Structures are given as structure tokens and as C-alpha cells.
C-alpha positions in Angstrom: 19.9 -17.3 -4.4 16.7 -15.2 -4.5 15.5 -13.2 -1.5 12.6 -15.6 -0.9 15.0 -18.6 -1.0 17.3 -16.9 1.4 14.4 -16.3 3.8 13.3 -19.9 3.6 16.9 -21.0 4.3 17.0 -18.8 7.4 13.7 -20.1 8.9 14.4 -21.8 12.2 17.8 -20.2 12.6 18.8 -19.5 16.2 20.4 -16.0 16.7 22.8 -15.5 19.6 21.7 -18.8 21.0 18.4 -17.2 21.9 16.2 -15.8 19.2 14.5 -18.4 16.9 13.4 -17.1 13.5 10.0 -18.2 12.5 8.3 -16.4 9.5 8.9 -13.3 7.4 6.6 -10.4 8.3 7.8 -8.0 5.7 10.6 -6.9 3.4 11.8 -3.4 2.7 14.8 -1.7 1.1 16.9 -2.3 4.2 16.2 -6.0 4.7 13.7 -8.4 6.2 11.6 -8.4 9.4 11.0 -11.7 11.1 8.6 -13.0 13.7 10.8 -14.8 16.2 10.7 -16.4 19.6 12.9 -15.3 22.5 13.7 -18.8 23.9 15.2 -17.3 27.0 12.1 -15.3 28.1 9.5 -17.3 26.2 8.1 -14.3 24.3 7.4 -13.5 20.7 9.5 -10.7 19.2 10.3 -9.0 15.9 13.8 -9.3 14.4 15.0 -6.8 11.8 17.6 -8.4 9.6 19.9 -6.1 7.6 20.5 -7.5 4.1 23.1 -6.2 1.6 22.6 -6.1 -2.2 25.1 -8.5 -4.0 26.9 -5.6 -5.7 27.3 -3.4 -2.6 30.8 -2.0 -1.9 32.4 -1.9 1.5 31.8 1.9 2.0 28.0 1.5 1.4 27.9 -1.6 3.6 29.4 0.4 6.5 26.9 3.2 5.8 24.0 0.8 6.0 25.3 -0.8 9.2 25.7 2.6 10.7 22.2 3.6 9.7 20.8 0.4 11.3 22.6 1.0 14.6 21.6 4.6 14.6 17.9 3.5 14.3 18.3 1.2 17.3 19.9 3.8 19.4 17.4 6.5 18.4 14.4 4.3 19.3 16.0 3.2 22.6 16.3 6.9 23.7 12.6 7.6 23.2 10.4 6.7 26.2 6.9 6.7 24.7 4.2 4.1 24.3 4.0 5.3 20.7 7.5 4.1 19.9 8.6 0.5 19.4 10.7 -1.0 22.3 14.1 -2.3 21.3 15.1 -5.3 23.3 18.5 -6.2 21.9 21.0 -5.8 19.1 22.7 -8.9 17.9 25.9 -9.0 15.8 26.0 -12.0 13.5 27.3 -12.5 10.0 29.2 -9.2 10.3 25.9 -7.3 10.4 23.5 -6.1 13.1 20.1 -7.7 13.8 17.7 -5.6 15.8 15.4 -7.4 18.3 12.3 -5.4 19.1 8.7 -5.5 20.2 6.3 -7.2 17.9 3.3 -5.2 17.1 0.3 -7.1 15.7 -1.5 -4.8 13.3 -1.1 -2.9 10.1 0.2 0.4 8.8 -2.0 3.5 8.5 -1.4 3.3 4.8 -2.9 -0.2 4.7 -5.8 0.9 6.9 -6.7 3.7 4.5 -6.2 1.5 1.5 -8.1 -1.5 2.8 -10.7 0.0 5.1 -11.4 3.4 3.8 -10.6 7.0 4.8 -10.4 8.0 8.5 -12.9 10.3 9.9 -11.6 13.6 11.2 -11.8 12.5 14.9 -10.0 9.2 14.4 -7.4 11.0 12.2 -6.9 13.5 15.0 -6.4 10.7 17.5 -3.7 9.1 15.3 -2.1 12.5 14.7 -2.0 13.3 18.4 -0.3 10.0 19.2 2.3 10.6 16.5 2.8 14.1 17.8 3.4 12.7 21.3 6.2 10.5 19.9 7.7 13.4 17.9 7.7 15.6 21.0 9.7 13.1 23.0 12.0 12.4 20.1 12.7 16.1 19.6 13.4 16.5 23.3 16.1 13.9 22.8 17.5 15.8 19.8 16.1 13.3 17.3 14.4 14.3 14.0 12.5 11.4 12.4 12.6 12.8 8.9 10.3 10.2 7.4 6.9 10.6 9.0 4.3 9.1 6.6 1.4 6.7 6.7 3.4 3.6 5.9 5.6 4.3 9.0 2.7 4.4 11.4 1.3 1.2 12.8 -2.1 0.6 14.3 -2.1 -2.3 16.8 -4.8 -4.8 16.2 -5.7 -5.5 19.9 -6.0 -2.0 21.4 -5.7 0.4 18.5 -2.3 1.7 19.8 -0.6 4.0 17.4 3.1 3.5 16.9 5.6 5.6 14.9 8.2 3.3 13.3 11.3 3.4 11.1 13.8 5.7 12.6 16.4 4.4 10.1 17.0 7.9 8.5 16.5 9.8 11.7 19.0 12.6 12.4 20.4 12.5 16.0 21.9 15.6 17.4 25.6 15.2 18.1 25.8 12.1 15.8 27.9 12.8 12.7 26.9 9.5 11.1 24.0 10.8 9.2 23.1 9.9 5.6 25.4 10.1 2.7 26.6 13.6 1.9 24.5 15.5 -0.5 21.5 13.2 -0.3 18.0 14.1 0.6 16.1 11.1 2.1 12.5 10.5 2.7 9.3 10.3 0.6 9.1 13.4 -1.6 5.3 13.9 -0.9 6.0 14.3 2.8 9.3 16.2 2.8 9.1 19.8 4.1 9.9 22.8 1.8 12.9 23.7 3.9 14.4 20.2 3.5 13.5 20.2 -0.2 15.6 23.4 -0.6 18.5 21.8 1.2 18.2 23.9 4.4 19.0 22.5 7.8 15.7 21.2 9.2 14.4 21.5 12.7 11.5 19.9 14.6 9.1 21.9 12.3 10.1 19.7 9.4 8.6 16.7 11.1 5.5 18.6 11.9 5.1 19.4 8.2 5.3 15.7 7.5 2.6 15.1 10.2 0.4 17.5 8.3 0.9 15.5 5.1 0.1 12.3 7.0 -3.2 13.7 8.4 -4.1 14.9 4.9 -3.5 11.4 3.5 -5.5 9.8 6.3 -8.7 11.8 5.5 -8.2 12.2 1.7 -6.6 9.0 0.6 -3.8 10.8 -1.2 -0.8 12.9 -0.1 -1.0 16.7 -0.2 1.6 16.8 -3.0 2.1 14.2 -5.7 3.2 15.1 -9.3 4.2 11.6 -10.3 8.0 12.1 -10.1 10.3 13.0 -7.3 11.5 16.2 -8.9 8.1 17.5 -9.9 6.7 16.6 -6.5 9.5 18.4 -4.6 9.1 21.4 -6.9 5.4 21.6 -6.0 6.2 21.3 -2.3 8.4 24.4 -2.6 6.3 26.5 -4.9 2.6 25.5 -5.0 -0.1 26.0 -2.5 -1.7 22.8 -1.2 -5.2 21.9 -2.4 -7.5 22.2 0.7 -8.7 18.8 1.9 -12.3 18.0 1.0 -13.1 15.6 3.8 -11.1 16.9 6.8 -14.0 18.9 8.4 -12.8 20.3 11.7 -9.4 18.9 11.1 -8.8 21.3 8.1 -7.2 24.2 10.1 -4.8 21.8 11.7 -3.7 20.3 8.4 -3.3 23.6 6.7 -1.5 25.1 9.7 1.0 22.3 9.6 1.5 22.6 5.9 2.5 26.2 6.0 5.7 26.6 3.9 7.5 29.0 6.3 8.6 26.9 9.3 8.5 30.0 11.5 4.8 30.4 10.7 3.9 26.7 10.9 1.9 25.3 13.8 4.3 24.3 16.6 3.8 21.3 18.9 1.7 23.2 21.5 -0.7 24.8 19.1 -1.1 21.6 17.0 -1.7 19.6 20.2 -4.4 22.0 21.4 -6.2 22.0 18.1 -6.1 18.2 17.7 -7.5 17.8 21.2 -10.4 20.2 20.3 -11.2 18.0 17.2 -11.2 14.9 19.4 -13.5 16.5 22.0 -16.0 17.9 19.6 -19.0 16.0 18.4 -18.1 14.1 15.2 -19.9 15.1 12.1 -21.6 12.5 9.9 -19.0 11.1 7.6 -19.2 11.9 3.9 -18.3 9.5 1.2 -15.3 10.6 -0.9 -14.1 9.7 -4.3 -10.3 9.3 -4.0 -7.4 7.8 -5.7 -5.4 5.4 -3.7 -2.2 3.4 -4.4 -1.3 -0.2 -3.9 1.5 -2.5 -3.2 4.8 -2.6 -5.1 6.8 -5.7 -5.8 10.3 -7.2 -5.4 12.4 -8.6 -8.2 10.5 -11.3 -9.9 11.5 -14.9 -9.3 10.5 -17.7 -11.5 7.5 -19.0 -9.6 5.2 -21.8 -10.6 1.5 -21.5 -10.7 -0.4 -23.8 -8.4 -3.2 -25.8 -9.9 -4.9 -23.2 -11.9 -3.8 -19.9 -13.4 -5.1 -17.0 -11.4 -4.7 -13.3 -11.7 -3.5 -11.7 -8.6 -5.6 -8.9 -7.5 -2.9 -6.8 -6.1 -2.9 -3.0 -6.3 -3.5 -1.0 -9.4 -1.2 1.8 -9.8 -4.1 3.9 -8.6 -7.3 2.9 -7.1 -10.1 5.4 -7.3 -13.2 4.5 -5.5 -16.0 5.9 -3.5 -14.5 5.7 0.0 -16.3 6.1 3.2 -14.2 7.2 6.1 -13.3 4.3 8.4 -15.0 4.4 11.7 -11.7 4.1 13.3 -8.2 2.8 12.7 -8.6 -0.8 11.7 -7.8 -3.4 14.2 -7.2 -6.3 12.0 -4.2 -7.6 10.1 -1.2 -9.7 10.5 1.8 -9.2 12.6 4.0 -6.4 11.7 7.0 -5.1 13.4 8.0 -1.7 14.2 9.3 -1.3 10.7 6.7 -1.9 8.0 7.9 -2.7 4.6 8.4 0.2 2.3 5.6 2.0 1.3 2.3 0.2 1.5 -2.3 -7.3 -0.3 -5.4 -8.2 -0.5 -4.2 -5.2 -0.1 -1.3 -4.2 -2.2 -0.1 -0.8 -1.4 -0.8 1.9 -2.0 -3.7 3.7 0.4 -2.1 6.9 0.3 1.0 6.1 1.9 3.2 4.9 -0.9 3.7 6.0 -4.3 6.6 4.9 -6.4 8.5 8.1 -5.7 12.2 8.1 -5.2 13.1 8.2 -1.5 16.6 9.5 -2.1 17.3 12.6 -4.2 20.8 14.1 -4.7 21.0 17.5 -3.2 22.7 18.7 -6.5 19.4 17.9 -8.2 17.6 20.1 -5.7 19.8 23.0 -6.5 19.0 22.5 -10.2 15.3 22.4 -9.3 15.5 25.6 -7.3 17.3 27.3 -10.2 14.7 26.1 -12.7 11.9 27.3 -10.4 13.4 30.8 -10.5 13.7 30.7 -14.3 10.1 29.4 -14.5 8.9 32.3 -12.4 10.8 34.9 -14.6 9.8 33.4 -17.9 6.4 32.0 -16.7 7.2 28.8 -18.4 5.8 25.5 -17.2 8.9 23.4 -16.8 7.8 20.2 -15.2 5.2 17.8 -16.5 4.4 14.6 -14.6 5.0 11.7 -16.9 2.1 9.4 -17.9 1.4 7.3 -15.0 2.6 9.5 -12.4 0.0 10.0 -9.6 1.1 7.0 -7.7 0.9 8.6 -4.3 -2.6 9.6 -4.9 -3.6 6.0 -5.0 -3.1 5.3 -1.5 0.0 4.8 0.3 3.0 3.4 -1.5 2.7 0.1 -1.6 2.1 -1.7 1.3 2.0 -4.9 1.6 -1.2 -6.4 0.9 -2.5 -6.6 -2.6 -5.3 -4.3 -3.3 -6.7 -3.2 -6.6 -4.3 -0.7 -8.1 -4.3 -0.7 -11.8 -1.1 -2.2 -12.8 -2.2 -1.7 -16.3 -1.0 0.4 -19.2 -2.4 3.1 -21.2 -3.3 0.5 -23.8 -6.7 0.8 -25.5 -9.0 -2.1 -25.2 -9.9 -4.5 -28.0 -13.0 -6.3 -28.7 -13.2 -7.2 -25.0 -14.7 -3.7 -24.6 -18.0 -4.9 -25.8 -20.7 -4.8 -23.2 -22.0 -8.0 -22.0 -25.6 -8.6 -21.0 -26.4 -8.2 -17.3 -27.2 -11.9 -17.3 -24.2 -13.8 -18.5 -23.3 -17.5 -18.4 -19.7 -17.9 -19.5 -19.1 -21.2 -21.3 -17.3 -24.0 -19.7 -14.7 -23.9 -22.4 -12.9 -21.1 -20.6 -12.8 -23.0 -17.3 -10.2 -21.9 -14.8 -9.3 -25.5 -14.3 -6.5 -25.0 -16.7 -4.1 -22.1 -17.0 -4.8 -21.8 -20.7 -8.5 -21.4 -20.0 -7.9 -18.7 -17.5 -5.7 -16.7 -19.9 -7.9 -17.1 -22.9 -9.3 -14.2 -24.8 -12.5 -16.2 -25.2 -15.1 -14.6 -23.1 -17.3 -17.6 -23.2 -20.7 -18.1 -24.7 -23.2 -15.8 -23.3 -26.9 -16.2 -22.9 -29.3 -13.7 -24.4 -29.4 -10.9 -21.9 -32.2 -8.6 -20.8 -32.5 -4.8 -20.8 -30.3 -2.9 -18.5 -33.3 -2.0 -16.3 -33.4 -5.7 -15.4 -29.8 -6.1 -14.3 -30.4 -5.7 -10.6 -31.3 -9.1 -9.1 -31.3 -11.0 -12.4 -30.2 -14.6 -12.2 -27.7 -16.2 -14.5 -28.9 -19.2 -16.4 -25.5 -20.7 -16.9 -25.1 -24.4 -16.1 -22.4 -26.1 -14.1 -21.6 -28.3 -17.1 -17.8 -28.7 -16.9 -16.6 -31.3 -14.6 -13.5 -29.2 -14.1 -15.2 -26.0 -12.9 -17.7 -24.2 -15.1 -18.9 -20.7 -14.2 -21.6 -20.5 -11.6 -25.1 -19.1 -11.7 -24.9 -15.4 -10.7 -26.9 -12.4 -9.8 -25.6 -9.3 -11.5 -24.2 -6.5 -9.3 -24.3 -3.1 -11.0 -22.0 -0.8 -9.1 -22.7 2.9 -8.8 -19.2 3.5 -10.2 -20.1 1.9 -13.5 -18.7 -1.6 -13.5 -20.8 -4.7 -13.1 -20.0 -8.3 -12.1 -21.9 -11.5 -11.5 -22.1 -12.6 -7.9 -22.6 -16.3 -7.2 -25.0 -17.4 -4.5 -23.8 -16.5 -1.0 -21.9 -13.4 -2.2 -22.7 -9.9 -1.3 -21.3 -6.4 -1.4 -20.0 -5.4 2.0 -18.3 -2.0 1.7 -16.7 0.6 -0.5 -13.5 2.4 0.4 -10.3 4.0 -0.8 -9.0 0.6 -2.2 -12.2 -0.2 -4.0 -15.5 -2.1 -3.6 -15.4 -5.2 -1.3 -17.5 -8.3 -1.6 -17.7 -11.3 0.8 -18.6 -14.9 0.0 -18.9 -18.3 1.6 -16.1 -19.9 3.7 -14.2 -16.6 4.1 -13.8 -15.9 0.4 -13.3 -12.2 -0.6 -13.3 -10.1 -3.7 -12.0 -6.6 -4.1 -12.4 -4.5 -7.2 -10.5 -1.3 -7.5 -10.1 1.1 -10.4 -7.7 3.8 -11.6 -8.0 6.6 -14.1 -4.2 6.7 -14.7 -3.2 3.1 -15.6 0.3 2.1 -16.3 1.6 0.9 -19.6 3.1 -2.4 -18.3 0.9 -4.4 -16.0 3.7 -6.9 -15.0 6.2 -4.1 -14.2 3.5 -2.3 -12.1 2.8 -5.4 -10.0 6.5 -5.9 -9.5 6.9 -2.3 -8.3 3.9 -2.6 -6.0 5.2 -5.9 -4.6 8.1 -4.1 -3.0 5.7 -2.6 -0.5 4.0 -5.9 0.3 4.1 -6.5 4.0 1.5 -9.2 4.7 2.8 -11.8 7.2 4.6 -14.7 5.6 4.0 -13.3 2.1 5.1 -15.6 -0.8 4.8 -14.8 -4.4 3.4 -17.6 -6.6 3.6 -15.7 -9.9 3.4 -12.3 -11.6 2.8 -12.8 -15.3 1.0 -11.4 -18.4 -2.2 -13.1 -19.3 -4.5 -12.8 -22.3 -7.8 -11.2 -21.2 -10.1 -9.7 -23.8 -7.3 -8.0 -25.7 -6.4 -5.7 -22.8 -3.0 -5.2 -21.2 -3.3 -7.5 -18.3 -1.2 -9.2 -15.6 -2.0 -11.6 -12.8 -0.3 -11.4 -9.4 -0.8 -14.6 -7.4 0.5 -14.9 -3.8 -0.1 -16.5 -0.4 0.1 -15.0 3.1 -0.9 -15.7 6.6 -3.9 -14.0 8.2 -4.8 -14.8 11.8 -3.0 -18.1 11.6 -4.8 -19.2 8.4 -2.9 -19.5 5.2 -4.6 -17.4 2.5 -4.3 -17.5 -1.3 -5.0 -14.5 -3.5 -4.9 -13.6 -7.2 -5.1 -10.0 -8.4 -5.8 -9.3 -12.0 -4.6 -5.9 -13.1 -6.1 -4.9 -16.5 -6.1 -1.8 -18.6 -9.3 -1.2 -20.4 -8.2 2.0 -22.1 -5.8 4.9 -21.6 -7.9 6.4 -18.8 -9.3 3.4 -17.0 -7.8 0.3 -15.4 -9.1 -2.2 -12.9 -7.8 -4.6 -10.3 -9.9 -7.7 -9.6 -8.6 -9.5 -6.5 -10.0 -12.8 -5.3 -8.9 -14.4 -2.0 -9.7 -17.7 -0.4 -8.1 -20.1 2.0 -5.0 -21.7 0.6 -6.4 -25.1 1.5 -9.4 -24.4 -0.8 -7.4 -22.9 -3.7 -7.4 -26.0 -5.9 -10.9 -26.9 -5.2 -13.6 -26.9 -7.8 -15.6 -24.2 -6.1 -12.7 -21.8 -5.9 -11.9 -22.3 -9.6 -15.5 -21.8 -10.6 -15.8 -18.7 -8.6 -12.7 -17.1 -10.0 -13.6 -17.9 -13.5 -17.1 -16.5 -12.9 -15.7 -13.2 -11.7 -13.3 -12.8 -14.6 -15.9 -13.7 -17.2 -18.9 -11.7 -15.9 -16.9 -8.6 -15.1 -17.8 -5.6 -17.3 -16.0 -2.2 -17.0 -17.8 1.1 -16.9 -18.8 2.2 -20.3 
């Protein structure tokens, strides 16, 4: 039985005669997080269910149970508004279920990916809130060991900042830590002393906080070389590139990212400097071009397409876009519990917070790394080269959980589809999205004679709504500063540009997100599946992830549904690789109830047929 089938089977289940499971809020490596109702007190809660892989042995099962209980105990010891409240631990099916406070909001990784980079002041406010939690945790002898954007939630109602996922925390006096010889955590946020295998102290969490602040204002982590080993080596041996958009926050970030823990900013100095940034007048935000990651994906189940074949606009492996800092931490989003899914849909994943970097690295490997580093210094030999699609963390937090445009594409060069279309295009009705075949066809449709490029702004399409099934619509061409162009039907407009890409809004709540990457992957389907693993949108359900024929480019569609503010939404994200150095994600979202309607089909077909990549 697949994970999604197991979840559907558990819906409505009553735990301990008290907690009624409702809908899935997110999935991660440790299991599933549910929205549930405490029928005794009549309140909504979050329930974290521990799930075991089918092939797990008894020793590993005991280790995971111990880790889950350790997380619950650690959180319960921290008295801070920035930590999730644990209400109960239930033992059923020979495994623990943690009942905790439900936080309606989204992760910092999603905020950066979906809404743009944070300004220095807002980033300082988030950093100070996280620092408060770390201070209280450290006083209790607890090291978090996994501070990163995807583990920080921003509540939707009041902007409350919450540090989550104490699953790999180290508790003083508790021998039940992680497996012997293993280094846990996201490599981009692991401190140099931990990377070298030394015993960490509170300063290690402060290093991770510095990495989190860097990602919040830059859209990428301070270190990311595309693989765990290369990234950890850089953490130990390379100086961090100074942030370009941190402004007054720069001294705090660089002070926290000092390699020597004895020279690193401590809690008191970091706190004072963050407070100064918050109190100072905020400088006018500057747009930044950054690469941001999108959401990963769980194992693919054989899903059926509904009605018409649509590409899912999830997250390209990397999304580079002109991003303006968000005015503040976003206050929208679906319910999330204190434990967001790994990494980071309409926003798939990754704003800075999640790259597809290994979270667990054998300590023996670290010893080898250290030895190689020494040899490299002596022989001045470059010994590590990031493999071809490696900057995943730079794309924006590991996948998260809402599809965003991250090029799931490969380094495949484009075919005849690379020909430029006229600014005024009217795709033929033969390629109508009313049928899956039409949506996947390489036929770009008959185009009208176009005008010169100087006429592309504001030009109207002369296409006709001639197919009863859903022909393309008349459009006005939008020529984006980044180079791509696309036809916008009546009622559509560009609304913003951020770390995840360029956003457009249309009638009846329809949305379009176009993201790009300069380091596309070589397998679009595999990249969507990887990003899906970080998807954390409420009640997420995959419809399909599949290859499609699109102008001869390596292309895959990721189609899924989720709940947003009580409304069921339906998205399709098309990840396509135009050539070895450019990929795009085109994500269209509408209400699920409208998905099979003629207008939705026409709109999606219009976008896919009028889209032209940068030359």
C-alpha cells in the first residue's frame, strides 16, 4: 500500500479514544503530520505519526522510536513562545504519536521561495525569535543541531516565529542520541566543528542561525557545492561569500559564520546586534537576482490524470529570479504543524531552505574529507568538483512543500522548439488541452504573422476561440525583463517577482508562476519526484508526475491538488529544459472545481503555447 493510500485509510481514525485524524498537513522522512480534533477539549491539534519503511529492521525501528520520544521530551522542556507546545504522546500500533499545537502558516523556506527575500529588519526579527528559543533550549542542555529555514514556521495570523523539528536534538545527560558515527543535519547549515567530528556546543546552533539569516536575505545558503561532501569541505575550508543584500545585518551574519567557535558571536552579542538592526531605520529594499530551490517528491505512485493532461508547475531544481525582499514574513499559507516536511507548491521547495543534500553523513566519510583537505592544501590540487546539477540549496530551501518553479529539467539541449515565436501568437486549436495528447504534443500550433519585437508590449493576439473543446485565448504579450515572454489572456496581470519566480494573477483566483534555473537537471521526472519529498501543502495529493512531449525539450509535468484556506486547489507545474544552462518551471493553479472547465483548459494551453524562453 502506498503512503498516500495509507493516509487515506487512516483518515477519520480515532487515537486513544480522543484525537480524530482529519487531513494530512505534510510528510517527511520521519512520517506524516495530521490535522486532528481533540474531541475531549474540542480544539484543533497537530498529530505527528511515526512511520516505518517496509524494510526496516528492529534495531532501526527502536532508534526511530527513541528519536521521536526524545523530540517530544526536548520540546516539552522548553518554555518559550517560539517553540511548539506538546500536548500529549499516544502509544498505538507499537509506535508513538505526538500530539502538539497546530500552527497555521508556512516555513521560512516557503516564505522566501514564494514571497521573496526578507528585508534585513524582518530577517533580524525572525533571527531574534529563533535566538530566544535557542537560548532557552541551551539553558536546558538541549542542542537543536538542525536550525535551517525549513524548520522555522511563520504563523499566518500574528507572524509568530516558531522553531520546529527537535528530532535530532542532543539532550545533555541523554545517551540515546543518533546512530554512532553519523553526522546529522543539512550540510549547508552544519558548523565547521561538527563537520570535523568535534563535540559541538551552543555555538554550533548559532552558526546554523547565521546560515539561516544568510538564506533569508540572499535566497541561498552560505555554502552549497551540490553534494554533501563538497559542501561540508567548503564549510571547513572556505570563507563565506559576503551577502549582497543583508545591509545592516551583514556584521551579524558574518560574525555568526566565523569558523572558530571561540571567536564566533555568542548569544549576548548576537542579540544586541539584531536588536540594533530592528531599531534602526530600514533602508529601501534592493532587488536581488538569486537562485532558489523548490519542492522534492515522494516515491511515485501510479496516478491518473484528471480530465486533461497538465504539467505541474512545481519547483525547478533551481529558480533564479529577480527577487525583491518580502516586506515581512508572509502570513498566508495552509496549516502546518510544528514539524514541516523535509526541506521545502505552488510552491515546490526549494526557497533557500532545502537542497537535495544528504542529511546524514557517516563520520568515517568526514575523516576522509579532512584527510583529503590536508592533501589538497599540500599539493594544491582541487579535489572536489560539484557534479552537474549540484547547486540545489541555492535554489531556495529544500523542497518545501508547495510547488514552485524549479527546473526539474535536464542539461538537454533544445530542439526546434527553440525557435522564437512572434510576440503575437495564436496557437491552433489542434493542440487543445482538452485531450492529454494535445497537451503533450510537440506541435506548437499555427501562429499568426507577428510584428516586430518593438511592438510586443501590449499587442493583442488575433487567435480565435474556434475549438469547442478549448482553443487558446486571445492574449497580450508580456515581455519579462529576465528575457522570457508569454501571452496573458484578458484579466491576467503580472503581480510580483521574487525568489521563486515571476507571479501572475488571473480571474477567479487563478495563478501563474514562472521560475527559471541556470543549472537544470538531466531528468525532469526524477527532479520533480525529488522535490515532492519536501512538499508540505495541506492535504497535498499527487495526481501525476510524468514526461511530456514539449517542443523537443526534456520536460515533465507535476500535477497535484491541495487545500488553501478551505478551498481545494489544483496545480500543474511544467518543468522543461531549454538547453544545458537554462530551464523553466511554468506552474498554473486554479480551483479544483474549475479544473475540468473549458476556461481552465484554454488558459493552460494558451500559457504553454505562447511561452518563449529567453534567447
